[in-house]
Structures are given as C-alpha cells and as structure tokens.
DOTIDO-509367 format. One record per residue (C-alpha): residue in three letters; residue number from 1; x negated, y negated, z negated. Coordinates in pm, whole numbers, plus 32768, in hexadecimal, padded with zeros to 4 digits. Each point is the difference from the previous one (the first is absolute). Layout:
<nodes>
(ALA, NUM, (X, Y, Z))
...
</nodes>
This chain:
<nodes>
(MET, 1, (8028, 463A, 743D))
(THR, 2, (7F94, 7E9D, 7FB1))
(THR, 3, (7EF5, 7F54, 80CC))
(PRO, 4, (7EC1, 7FC4, 7F37))
(ARG, 5, (7FBC, 7E98, 7FA5))
(ARG, 6, (7EEF, 7F5E, 80CE))
(PHE, 7, (7F1A, 7EED, 7F88))
(VAL, 8, (7EF8, 7F42, 80C3))
(LEU, 9, (7EF8, 7F5E, 7F22))
(VAL, 10, (7EE5, 7F25, 8081))
(ALA, 11, (7EE1, 7F9E, 7F19))
(GLY, 12, (7EE0, 7F26, 806D))
(GLU, 13, (7EF0, 8031, 7EFD))
(THR, 14, (7F89, 80CC, 7ED7))
(SER, 15, (80E2, 7F56, 7F02))
(GLY, 16, (812D, 803E, 80E2))
(ASP, 17, (7F9B, 816C, 801E))
(LEU, 18, (8016, 801E, 7E84))
(LEU, 19, (8157, 7F5F, 7FF8))
(GLY, 20, (807B, 80CC, 8126))
(ALA, 21, (7F93, 814B, 7F6B))
(GLY, 22, (80BD, 7FB8, 7EBE))
(LEU, 23, (8132, 7F98, 80C5))
(VAL, 24, (7FF9, 8139, 80DB))
(GLU, 25, (7FF6, 80DB, 7EC9))
(ALA, 26, (811B, 7F3F, 7F59))
(LEU, 27, (80D7, 800D, 8139))
(ARG, 28, (7FC2, 8176, 801D))
(GLU, 29, (8086, 8029, 7E9C))
(ARG, 30, (8148, 7F6B, 8079))
(PHE, 31, (7FFB, 809F, 815B))
(PRO, 32, (7F41, 814C, 7FEB))
(ASP, 33, (801F, 804A, 8174))
(ALA, 34, (7FA7, 7E9E, 8073))
(GLN, 35, (7F10, 7FC5, 8121))
(PHE, 36, (7EF5, 7EF2, 7FF6))
(ALA, 37, (7F3B, 7F68, 811E))
(GLY, 38, (7F4E, 7EB9, 8053))
(ILE, 39, (7EA3, 7F87, 7FA8))
(GLY, 40, (7F4E, 8057, 7EBD))
(GLY, 41, (7EB6, 8064, 7F6E))
(GLU, 42, (7F83, 8135, 7F4D))
(ARG, 43, (80EC, 7FDB, 7ED8))
(MET, 44, (813C, 7FD5, 80CE))
(ILE, 45, (7F9E, 811F, 80E4))
(ALA, 46, (7FC2, 80DE, 7ED1))
(ALA, 47, (815A, 7F9F, 7F80))
(GLY, 48, (809F, 807A, 8144))
(LEU, 49, (7FF2, 7EE4, 80FE))
(GLU, 50, (7FBD, 8045, 8170))
(SER, 51, (7F1A, 7EDF, 805A))
(TRP, 52, (801A, 7F87, 8165))
(HIS, 53, (7EBF, 7F2F, 7FF2))
(PRO, 54, (7ED7, 7FE2, 7F12))
(LEU, 55, (8046, 7F06, 7EEB))
(GLU, 56, (7EA5, 7F6B, 8031))
(ARG, 57, (806E, 7F75, 8152))
(LEU, 58, (80E0, 7F09, 7F46))
(SER, 59, (7F04, 7F9D, 7EF2))
(VAL, 60, (7FA5, 7EB2, 809C))
(MET, 61, (8008, 7EB8, 7F43))
(GLY, 62, (7FD2, 7E91, 805B))
(LEU, 63, (8066, 7F3A, 8133))
(VAL, 64, (7EB9, 8031, 80B9))
(GLU, 65, (7FF0, 8174, 7FB2))
(VAL, 66, (8168, 803B, 806C))
(LEU, 67, (7FCB, 7F4B, 814B))
(ARG, 68, (7EDD, 80E5, 8051))
(HIS, 69, (80D4, 8137, 7FC0))
(LEU, 70, (8148, 7F72, 8087))
(PRO, 71, (8024, 80D5, 813E))
(GLY, 72, (7FDC, 8144, 7F3C))
(LEU, 73, (80EB, 7F8B, 7EED))
(LEU, 74, (810A, 7F9E, 80FD))
(ALA, 75, (7FE3, 8152, 80AA))
(ILE, 76, (8030, 80B4, 7EB3))
(ARG, 77, (812A, 7F24, 7FAB))
(ARG, 78, (80A7, 8050, 814C))
(ASP, 79, (7FC6, 8171, 7FC8))
(VAL, 80, (808E, 7FF5, 7E9C))
(LEU, 81, (8132, 7F46, 807E))
(ARG, 82, (8036, 80FA, 811A))
(ARG, 83, (7FD8, 8130, 7F1F))
(THR, 84, (80E0, 7F6F, 7EF2))
(LEU, 85, (811B, 7FAD, 80F2))
(ALA, 86, (7FE5, 815B, 8094))
(TRP, 87, (8001, 80AB, 7EAA))
(ARG, 88, (811B, 7F29, 7F70))
(PRO, 89, (7FA0, 800E, 7E8F))
(ASP, 90, (80EB, 7FAC, 7EE4))
(VAL, 91, (7F1B, 7EE1, 7FA6))
(PHE, 92, (7EB7, 7F66, 806D))
(ILE, 93, (7F20, 7F9A, 7EDD))
(GLY, 94, (7EE6, 7F0D, 8045))
(ILE, 95, (7F05, 8010, 7EE3))
(ASP, 96, (7F4B, 7EB5, 7FE2))
(ALA, 97, (7F41, 7FA2, 8143))
(PRO, 98, (8101, 7EEE, 804B))
(ASP, 99, (7F5C, 7F84, 813F))
(PHE, 100, (8026, 815C, 8092))
(ASN, 101, (813D, 8080, 7F5B))
(LEU, 102, (80EC, 7ED8, 7FFA))
(GLY, 103, (8009, 7FE6, 817B))
(ILE, 104, (8056, 8171, 801E))
(GLU, 105, (8105, 7FDF, 7EEF))
(ARG, 106, (80A5, 7ED9, 80AF))
(MET, 107, (8021, 80BD, 8149))
(LEU, 108, (807D, 813B, 7F53))
(LYS, 109, (80FE, 7F3E, 7F33))
(ARG, 110, (808A, 7F69, 8142))
(ALA, 111, (8017, 8162, 808D))
(GLY, 112, (80D0, 8073, 7ED6))
(VAL, 113, (7EF0, 80B0, 7F38))
(ARG, 114, (8000, 7FB3, 7E8A))
(THR, 115, (7EBD, 7F5B, 7F93))
(VAL, 116, (7F4B, 7FD7, 7EB5))
(HIS, 117, (7EC8, 7F39, 7FBE))
(TYR, 118, (7F41, 808E, 7ED5))
(VAL, 119, (7F15, 7F00, 7F62))
(SER, 120, (8068, 7E9C, 802E))
(PRO, 121, (7F0F, 7F1E, 80B9))
(SER, 122, (7F7D, 7EF4, 7F17))
(VAL, 123, (811F, 7F0C, 8030))
(TRP, 124, (7F9C, 7F61, 7EB6))
(ALA, 125, (7EB5, 7FA0, 80A0))
(TRP, 126, (803B, 7FD3, 8175))
(ARG, 127, (8138, 7F27, 8034))
(GLU, 128, (8143, 806D, 7F60))
(ARG, 129, (80CE, 7FC9, 8139))
(ARG, 130, (7F6B, 813F, 8090))
(ALA, 131, (80EE, 80BF, 7F1C))
(ARG, 132, (8125, 7FB3, 80E8))
(ARG, 133, (7F3D, 807C, 8130))
(ILE, 134, (7FA4, 813F, 7F47))
(GLY, 135, (8173, 8035, 7FBF))
(ARG, 136, (803C, 7FFD, 8178))
(SER, 137, (7F19, 812D, 8019))
(ALA, 138, (8050, 80C6, 7EC6))
(ASP, 139, (8153, 806D, 7F7E))
(ARG, 140, (7F5C, 801C, 7EAB))
(VAL, 141, (7EB3, 7F8B, 7F70))
(LEU, 142, (7F61, 80CC, 7EE9))
(CYS, 143, (7F29, 7F25, 7F22))
(LEU, 144, (7EE2, 806B, 7F1E))
(PHE, 145, (8003, 7EC6, 7F2B))
(PRO, 146, (811A, 7F62, 7F35))
(MET, 147, (7FD3, 7E9B, 8080))
(GLU, 148, (8059, 8064, 8166))
(PRO, 149, (8178, 805C, 800D))
(PRO, 150, (8074, 7EA8, 7F85))
(ILE, 151, (7F4B, 7F60, 8126))
(TYR, 152, (80B5, 80E3, 80F5))
(ALA, 153, (814C, 7FC6, 7F51))
(ARG, 154, (7FE2, 7E8C, 804A))
(HIS, 155, (7FFD, 805E, 8171))
(GLY, 156, (8116, 8103, 7FF6))
(VAL, 157, (7F19, 812C, 802A))
(ASP, 158, (803B, 814C, 7F4D))
(ALA, 159, (7EC4, 8040, 7F34))
(ARG, 160, (7FC4, 80EC, 7EDB))
(PHE, 161, (7EE9, 8005, 7EFD))
(VAL, 162, (7F96, 816D, 7FE6))
(GLY, 163, (7EBF, 7FD6, 7F38))
(HIS, 164, (7EA5, 8072, 805F))
(PRO, 165, (7F9C, 8171, 8017))
(LEU, 166, (7EA8, 7FB5, 7F74))
(ALA, 167, (809E, 7F7C, 7EC2))
(ASP, 168, (80BD, 8148, 7FDE))
(ALA, 169, (7ED0, 80D9, 8043))
(MET, 170, (7EFF, 7F57, 7F24))
(PRO, 171, (800D, 8021, 7E84))
(LEU, 172, (8033, 7ED3, 7F21))
(GLU, 173, (7ECB, 8066, 7F3B))
(PRO, 174, (7EED, 8061, 80F5))
(ASP, 175, (7EFD, 8109, 7FAE))
(ARG, 176, (7EAF, 7F5D, 803F))
(ASP, 177, (7F34, 8119, 7F66))
(GLY, 178, (80B7, 8104, 80CF))
(ALA, 179, (7FBF, 7F3E, 8140))
(ARG, 180, (7E90, 7FDF, 7FA7))
(ALA, 181, (7FE5, 8172, 7FBC))
(ALA, 182, (80A1, 804C, 8150))
(LEU, 183, (7EFF, 7F22, 80AD))
(GLY, 184, (7ED7, 807D, 7F37))
(LEU, 185, (7FCF, 7EB6, 7F48))
(ALA, 186, (7F97, 7FEA, 7E94))
(PRO, 187, (810A, 7F81, 7F0C))
(ASP, 188, (7F21, 7EDB, 7F9A))
(ALA, 189, (7F8D, 7FA5, 8161))
(ARG, 190, (8026, 7E9C, 8081))
(VAL, 191, (80CB, 802D, 813F))
(LEU, 192, (805F, 7F16, 811C))
(ALA, 193, (80F2, 8075, 810E))
(LEU, 194, (7FDD, 7F61, 8158))
(LEU, 195, (8126, 8015, 80F1))
(PRO, 196, (7FB5, 7F30, 8136))
(GLY, 197, (813E, 806F, 80B3))
(SER, 198, (8099, 811D, 80C2))
(ARG, 199, (7FD0, 7F66, 815A))
(LEU, 200, (7EB9, 7FF0, 80BC))
(GLY, 201, (8029, 7E89, 8039))
(GLU, 202, (8029, 7FC3, 7E8C))
(ILE, 203, (7ECD, 80CE, 7FB1))
(ALA, 204, (7F33, 7F47, 8105))
(ARG, 205, (805D, 7EAF, 7F6B))
(LEU, 206, (7FEF, 805A, 7E8D))
(ALA, 207, (7F0D, 811F, 7FC6))
(PRO, 208, (7EC0, 7F30, 802B))
(ASP, 209, (806E, 7F04, 7EF8))
(PHE, 210, (8082, 8111, 7F19))
(LEU, 211, (7EB6, 80BD, 8010))
(ALA, 212, (7F3B, 7EBF, 7FCE))
(ALA, 213, (80D4, 7FAB, 7ECF))
(ALA, 214, (7FBE, 815A, 7F71))
(ALA, 215, (7E8B, 7FCE, 8036))
(LEU, 216, (800E, 7EB6, 7F42))
(LEU, 217, (80BC, 80A7, 7EE2))
(ARG, 218, (7EF7, 8110, 7FE7))
(THR, 219, (7F01, 7EF5, 7FA4))
(THR, 220, (80D3, 7FBC, 7EC8))
(PHE, 221, (8074, 8166, 7FCC))
(PRO, 222, (7EED, 80F0, 8077))
(ASP, 223, (80D5, 8127, 7F8F))
(LEU, 224, (8126, 7F9C, 80DC))
(ARG, 225, (80AC, 811C, 80BC))
(VAL, 226, (80B3, 7F9A, 813F))
(VAL, 227, (8111, 80DC, 8092))
(ILE, 228, (8081, 7FC3, 8162))
(PRO, 229, (8129, 80D6, 806F))
(ALA, 230, (8033, 802A, 8178))
(ALA, 231, (8163, 8003, 8088))
(ASN, 232, (7FA7, 80E2, 8126))
(ALA, 233, (7ED7, 808C, 80BE))
(ALA, 234, (7FDC, 7ECA, 80D9))
(CYS, 235, (7FFC, 7F21, 7ECD))
(GLU, 236, (7EFD, 80E0, 7F5B))
(ALA, 237, (7F1E, 7FE6, 8130))
(ALA, 238, (8028, 7E86, 8005))
(ILE, 239, (7FAF, 7FE2, 7E8D))
(ARG, 240, (7EC8, 80D7, 8024))
(ALA, 241, (7F94, 7F31, 812B))
(HIS, 242, (801B, 7EC4, 7F2E))
(LEU, 243, (7F32, 80A4, 7EEF))
(GLN, 244, (7EEE, 804B, 80FB))
(HIS, 245, (8012, 7E9F, 808C))
(ALA, 246, (7FD1, 7F7F, 7E9E))
(ALA, 247, (7EC3, 80D7, 7FEE))
(ILE, 248, (80A1, 80EE, 7F06))
(ASP, 249, (7F7F, 8143, 8094))
(ASP, 250, (8031, 80C1, 7EBC))
(PRO, 251, (8149, 7F87, 7F66))
(ALA, 252, (7FE5, 80F1, 7ED9))
(ALA, 253, (7EB8, 7F5F, 7F98))
(GLN, 254, (80B8, 7EB4, 7FF1))
(GLY, 255, (8119, 8093, 7F31))
(ILE, 256, (80EF, 8000, 812A))
(THR, 257, (80F1, 811D, 804A))
(VAL, 258, (80D2, 8007, 813D))
(LEU, 259, (8131, 80DB, 7FCC))
(ALA, 260, (8053, 80CD, 8134))
(PRO, 261, (8164, 7FD8, 8081))
(PRO, 262, (8103, 80F5, 7F7F))
(GLY, 263, (809E, 8115, 80C9))
(PRO, 264, (8173, 8015, 8058))
(ALA, 265, (80DF, 7F9D, 7EE0))
(HIS, 266, (80EB, 80EE, 7F4E))
(GLY, 267, (8108, 7F0D, 7F88))
(PRO, 268, (8017, 7E8A, 803B))
(VAL, 269, (7F50, 7F56, 7EDE))
(ASP, 270, (7FA8, 8108, 7F00))
(PRO, 271, (7EF3, 7F66, 7F20))
(ARG, 272, (7F78, 815C, 7FB6))
(SER, 273, (7FC8, 8050, 816F))
(PRO, 274, (7EA3, 8008, 809B))
(ALA, 275, (8095, 7F06, 80F8))
(ALA, 276, (7FF6, 7EFC, 7EED))
(ASP, 277, (7E88, 7FC2, 8014))
(SER, 278, (802B, 7E87, 801A))
(ARG, 279, (80E4, 800A, 7ED2))
(LEU, 280, (7F03, 80CE, 7F3B))
(ALA, 281, (7EF7, 7EFD, 8054))
(MET, 282, (80E4, 7EEC, 7F7D))
(LEU, 283, (805C, 80BF, 7EC5))
(ALA, 284, (7E92, 804B, 7FB9))
(ALA, 285, (7F8B, 7E99, 802D))
(ASP, 286, (7FB9, 7EEE, 7F06))
(ALA, 287, (804B, 7F09, 8118))
(ILE, 288, (8073, 800E, 8169))
(LEU, 289, (7F9A, 7F2D, 812B))
(LEU, 290, (80F9, 8033, 8117))
(ALA, 291, (80A2, 7F79, 8139))
(SER, 292, (814C, 7F4E, 7FD9))
(GLY, 293, (8124, 80E5, 804F))
(THR, 294, (80BF, 8124, 7F6C))
(ALA, 295, (7EC5, 8075, 7F4F))
(THR, 296, (801D, 7ED6, 7F14))
(LEU, 297, (814D, 808A, 7F86))
(GLU, 298, (7F5E, 8153, 7FC7))
(ALA, 299, (7EE6, 7F5C, 7F3D))
(MET, 300, (8103, 7F51, 7F25))
(LEU, 301, (80B5, 814A, 7FC2))
(ALA, 302, (7EAD, 809A, 7FA7))
(LYS, 303, (7FE9, 7EE9, 7EF8))
(ARG, 304, (7EA9, 7F8E, 8075))
(PRO, 305, (7F6F, 7EA1, 801F))
(MET, 306, (7FD0, 7FA4, 816A))
(VAL, 307, (7F6A, 7EFC, 80E5))
(VAL, 308, (80B2, 7FD9, 814E))
(ALA, 309, (7F62, 7F92, 8147))
(TYR, 310, (806A, 7FE3, 8167))
(ARG, 311, (7F80, 7F80, 814A))
(ILE, 312, (80AF, 800B, 8150))
(ALA, 313, (7F7B, 7FB5, 815D))
(PRO, 314, (7F96, 7E91, 800E))
(LEU, 315, (80E6, 7FAD, 8124))
(THR, 316, (8128, 80A4, 7F52))
(TYR, 317, (7FB2, 7F38, 7EC5))
(ARG, 318, (7FEF, 7EB6, 80BF))
(ILE, 319, (814E, 8048, 80A8))
(VAL, 320, (80AA, 805C, 7EB9))
(LYS, 321, (7F78, 7ED0, 7F49))
(GLY, 322, (802F, 7F11, 8122))
(LEU, 323, (816E, 8059, 8032))
(GLY, 324, (804A, 8007, 7E8A))
(LEU, 325, (8088, 8161, 8017))
(LEU, 326, (7F9E, 8069, 7EA1))
(LYS, 327, (80DB, 7F71, 7EEC))
(VAL, 328, (7F64, 8091, 7EC3))
(ASP, 329, (7ED1, 7FB7, 7F2B))
(ARG, 330, (7FE2, 8166, 7F7F))
(TYR, 331, (7FBD, 8136, 80D2))
(ALA, 332, (7FC4, 8123, 7F11))
(LEU, 333, (8140, 80B6, 7FA4))
(PRO, 334, (7FC4, 7FFE, 7E85))
(ASN, 335, (7FDA, 7E87, 800F))
(VAL, 336, (8139, 7FD8, 80D5))
(LEU, 337, (80D0, 80E0, 7F1D))
(ALA, 338, (7F87, 7F54, 7EC4))
(GLY, 339, (801F, 7EA3, 8090))
(ARG, 340, (7EA7, 7FAE, 7F7C))
(ASP, 341, (7E97, 8060, 8039))
(LEU, 342, (7FB3, 814F, 7F5F))
(ALA, 343, (7EE2, 8049, 80F2))
(PRO, 344, (7F0C, 7F0E, 80A6))
(GLU, 345, (802F, 7FE1, 8177))
(PHE, 346, (7EEA, 7FAC, 80F8))
(MET, 347, (807D, 7FCA, 8160))
(GLN, 348, (7F48, 7FBB, 8144))
(ASP, 349, (7ED3, 7F19, 7FC3))
(ALA, 350, (802A, 8018, 7E86))
(CYS, 351, (7FAF, 8174, 8019))
(THR, 352, (7E8A, 7FFD, 7FB9))
(PRO, 353, (7F2A, 8101, 7F4A))
(ALA, 354, (7FA5, 7F0A, 7EED))
(ALA, 355, (816A, 7F9B, 7FBF))
(LEU, 356, (8074, 8169, 7FF8))
(ALA, 357, (7EE7, 806B, 7F16))
(ASP, 358, (803F, 7EDC, 7F13))
(ALA, 359, (8172, 8059, 7FE7))
(LEU, 360, (7FB8, 8170, 7FBF))
(GLN, 361, (7EEC, 7FD0, 7F02))
(PRO, 362, (80DB, 7FBC, 7ECC))
(HIS, 363, (80D5, 8135, 803F))
(LEU, 364, (7ED1, 80E1, 8023))
(ALA, 365, (7F65, 7F6C, 7EC8))
(ARG, 366, (813F, 8033, 7F36))
(HIS, 367, (802F, 816F, 8062))
(ALA, 368, (8179, 7FE1, 7FBB))
(PRO, 369, (8124, 7F2F, 8085))
(GLU, 370, (8079, 7EDE, 7F2E))
(PRO, 371, (8134, 8060, 7F2C))
(GLY, 372, (80D0, 7EE5, 8091))
(LEU, 373, (7FB5, 8075, 8162))
(LEU, 374, (8064, 8164, 7FA6))
(ASP, 375, (814C, 7F87, 7F6F))
(GLU, 376, (8051, 7F45, 8140))
(TYR, 377, (7F9F, 8128, 80D8))
(ARG, 378, (80E7, 80E4, 7F36))
(ARG, 379, (8122, 7F0C, 801D))
(LEU, 380, (7FDD, 7FEE, 8178))
(HIS, 381, (7FD8, 8179, 8018))
(LEU, 382, (814B, 803D, 7F4C))
(ALA, 383, (80B2, 7F00, 80DA))
(LEU, 384, (7F9E, 80C3, 813A))
(ARG, 385, (8061, 815B, 7F7F))
(ARG, 386, (8147, 805F, 80AD))
(ASP, 387, (7FC6, 8164, 8085))
(ALA, 388, (7FC4, 7F50, 8149))
(SER, 389, (8003, 811D, 80FC))
(ARG, 390, (814B, 8088, 7F7E))
(SER, 391, (8090, 7E9F, 7FE7))
(ALA, 392, (7F9D, 7FC0, 816A))
(ALA, 393, (8093, 814F, 806D))
(ALA, 394, (8147, 7FAE, 7F4B))
(ALA, 395, (8016, 7EAF, 80B1))
(ILE, 396, (7FC7, 80A8, 8151))
(ALA, 397, (80FD, 8116, 7FB7))
(GLU, 398, (8101, 7EF7, 7FA3))
(LEU, 399, (7FBF, 7F4D, 8147))
(VAL, 400, (8043, 8139, 80CF))
(GLY, 401, (8137, 8055, 7F35))
(ALA, 402, (7F78, 8131, 7F4E))
</nodes>
C-alpha cells in the first residue's frame, strides 16, 4: 500500500482562502487519498483542510498592526513549524502572507521539506532583489501574473506563471441583469457598490469616507442604490457601526443595502455560489468604489468601472515613504497589468469624500462602461486565464516527482 500524499497549506487572508480551496480540490484530483492540513478559512476547510488555527489570526496588515499582534503571530508560526516537521508532508505550500510564510518555508527547506510559495510577493513594486531571498525559502514560486517569472529568472529562482483562478471562474461577458435580479435590484437602477475592505482596519480607515462620498453622490443622483457586501460577520458589524456613526439609522431609507456575509463555500470561486455576494454586488453595479487589493482584479473581471482608494496607518505610511520602500506609481492591479491608468487611484491624504465622489460621478451618469475600457478589461482577462488551480497543482506534482 502506498502512503497517502500529505500537503500543508497556510493561507493568511480571504483571498488566500479562495486560492487554497481551488488548489486543494485540484490536488485531490491528482491524489484522491491525499491529506491536507495547515491554516485556512471556511473555503479551504470545506474543501477538506484540517485547519490548525483560525485564518483570521493571520489577517493583520501594516507595520504598526503587525507589531501589536507579533507575540501571537510568532506563537502560531512556531506551532505550524513544529506540526509540519512532525507530520513530514510531501510539500509545504505558503499561500501569500509572505511575512508569515516565507520564514517558515526557509526553515522547512533547510530541514529537507519541499516548499512552494503560491502568490508571488510584489517584487515588481517592492525591490526586485527580494526575489533572490524568496528563492532561499521556496523551491518553487507560483505566480498569478505574467510579469513576475522573468523577474525571478534574473535571480535564478524557479517561478511559474499559473494564471489567476478568478479569471477562470468569472465569465468574459458578465450578467449584470442576473446579478441585479439576485440582489433584488431593478434592471434600470443606478447602483454603486462600496467595498471598503475585508479587514477591520481597512474598514475603520475607509468606510467613513466611502459613506460620505455616497452621500455626496445622492445629492446628484437621488435614486442611487448603494450596495455594501460584508466579507464576514465582524466586517458586517463594523460597517453597520459606521452607518450609525454617520447618523444613518435607517440605511434602506437612504438606498443603502448591507449584504450579510455568505456561509461556508462549496467550491473555491464559483460565481454562482451564494458565497459570491461581493462579486454579485460588483456585477450589479454601474460603478465600484473599493479598497486597493485583490478586489480591484475582481472588479476588472466583472468589467465594471472602478475608483480605487487606500489608507494605511499614518506611522506605517511615514515609514514606507521615508525609507523609499515603494517603487511604483500605480497600486491597483488593473492599472499595473495594463501599464497605464484604467482606474483612478486615491491614496492616503488624497482619499477624500469629494475626490471619490467626483471620480465616480461620470460612471454613474453614463450607466455603462466605456467601450475602450471594456476592450482592455477583456484583453487582460484572457491573459490571466490559465486554469490556474490545475496549473498550480501540476507544478506542485512535478516538484514532488509525481
């Protein structure tokens, strides 16, 4: 009898949970009796992962925020390292979360455990020389974007472009009317989707300005419907608290709908799943106001005009700017992939309600994306379609000699 393959996967946030669930399912196609353990969220657990710790414990961002949670994070990392060495998996797969995963990968690689890092850190934005250091941790890097493997190749690191699972899951021609019907919105409604982030810190820094921008837009468009999907129960509570703080005691009377978080996922990124509430909000919208991050890619794949904003802790921002750590002028993924500005970006002090409302107003008035923008979105969508989960599973199977 052959010993079942063992895989440890560690994801650090909601987007990693989506990627991890797709990867678990694709690996199980190749290895039906495989065992999966590590850290994941609802989607990875539903796919068959035994999660050693709650994923939410790793969902910390920014230098100041990480310092506050550092003792707990270090304790979890020690526990993951101990469990992994004891279990002796065929491969350890760190899914994003580089600050957490790369250190574990480096120690495991030294101990003779094969390591994969799934989702390249943004070496195109934060100093290319990091690629060599990442290679010291990971036997193979799986990249979601085509511009990344050539950077690693310059530093002798094995990296593969596997595509993005969201590009596989989402249709080239989105169904706006179907999404509106699913959300109870009229086909001719004027709809704005607000996505202030999937972390409580993001919501705290962005939700007040997002709600204020929506209020300004309602003076121009009294019929405006605002849809706010919540990533989880904690995010929903935070959003509703911000609505109350903004003296919006009856959101429905102001045309605002907060979408409750979905239940456990059945499949990694199925656009038809009730777990895709944030995606339905994007598909239904005439325009989207959202936090910079993976959601901007999803908005592009939904073929919707967007305005992107972000604000980090002031001390973190001063450190990043003062040390010259950031090397790019564009943050939103559609802009990075296109090499030009497809969506306006408002970062830190530039993120004001008036600026956000002014940028959104033309899209809401038009009721339809510009044809040129749609063409560029489709081109980028096709470039990212590679059956990513199966491509990633094939690269991992090759690494373990199967």
